N, C-alpha and C positions, 0 to 999 in steps of 0.2 A: 504494500500500500504506500501511496505517496501523498504528499501535500504540497501546495504551491502558495507562496506569499507574493503578492503583487505590490509594487512600490510606487509611490508618487515621484520621489526624487531617487535617481539611481545611486547605487553604491558601487565601488570598485570600477568607476568609469562609466559603464553602460548597462549595468545589471538592473533591469526593472522587474525581474522575475527571479525568485529563488525556488528551485526545485529541491524538496526536502524529503527525508524519511518521515519526519514528524515536525509539528510546530506546537510549541507551548505558549499560550498567552497567559501571562502573569502580570496583573496590574496594567501598567501602561507600556509594556514591552512584549514583543513577539520574539521568542527564542527559537530559531530555525536550526534543526539538526539536519545538516545538508547531506546529500548523497555522496559527496566527495570527502566526507568525514570532517568537515570544518563546521563549527558551530558559529552562527551569526546572530547577534542580538540587535533588533531594530526597534526604534520607538514606534508606538502605534500611531503617532501623528504622521508618520511616513508610509503607513500601510494603507493601501486602497482596497485591499480584499485578501481573503484567505480561502483556499479551496482544498477540501480533503474528502476522502471516502468515508471516514468514520470520525465522529466527534464525541469526546468524553469530557464531562465536567465533574469536578470534585473540589471540596475544600481541603486545603493542605496546610499543615503547620510548617512555617519557614523560620529557621534560625537566623538571627541578625545580631549585630553587636549590642543593640538596645534590648534584646530579649527575644521571646518567641511571639510570632503573630500568625494569624490565619489569613489566607488569601484564596480566592476562587481561581482555580487552575483549569484552563480549557486546553485539551490536547486534540489536535487534528492529525490524522495519518491516512 
């Protein structure tokens, strides 16, 4: 299964589209686990769309220097 992130402003020169194994949307960022084994984190303000075959949502506890907090995590693959 694959997911695709579409960008408003390209990264790395002319990349308007990121083909991924999966995409995790956490807060205001999209974390793209790319097919070439590079992870790319993109601000949601630069994302125009995300497409995937499956979508899962869950609330996850995230460790941070200020303590533990919960965040809605959306995964597309």
